[in-house]
N, C-alpha and C positions, 0 to 999 in steps of 0.2 A: 487199498482197502477203503479209501475215502468214500467211495460210492457202493460199498458192499451191502449195506443194510438198506431196507426199504424206508424206514422211518427214523432210525437212530442216527445221530451225528454228534460229533464232539470237536471242539477246537484243540483238545489236549490229548493226542495219542501218547502211548506209553511204550517205552523200551524197557524190557525186563531181562535181567541176567539170572538164570537159574543154575545153581551149582549143586551137584550131587556127587560128593567125593571128588573123583577126577573128571567127571562128565560135566560139560558146560553147554548151556543152551542160551542163545540170544533170541528173544521174542519181541515182536512188534504187535501191539494190540490197541484197539479203540476202547477197550474196557466196557463192552456192552454185556451186561449181566441179565440173563433171561428172567430171573426172579423179579427184577424191578424195571427192566427195559423191554421194548419190543425189538428183538434181535432177529427178525425174519430177514433172510438174505434176498437180495434181488436175483432174478433169474439170470443165469449165464454170466455172473460177475466174477467167477473163479474158474475159468476153463482149464487151468493148469493144476488145480487141486492144491494150491499152496495154503489156503486157509484151513486150519485144523483146530481141534479143541485144545485148550491149554492142558498142561500136565495134571492140573487139579480138576479138569473137566468143568470149569466155571465160565469161561468166555472163549471167544474165537481169537486165534493168534496166527501169525505168520512166523515160521521158524527161519530166522536169518542165518543162524549158525548152530550146528550141533556137532560136538566133537569132544576130544580129550584135551584137558588143560594140563599145564605144567604144575607140578607141586614142588615145594621147597620148604625145608625147615628153617631157612633164613628169612626173617621178615624184611620188608622193604626198608631201604636206608635212604 
């Protein structure tokens, strides 16, 4: 994703964990928000279609993991 955008760059990419009940997503993003940044993608930088919109439709992300997590009523010890 480092060369994904035409003009936007950052030195601080972000890993996000999104939990919705038993569903878990691990996301990687450069946090380019089109309301304040130029988030125009370079041509042919994502031939596999891995870059998608975030669950909130605010920024572009790569989903590194999406699946079901384990739940327990016992807290970590």
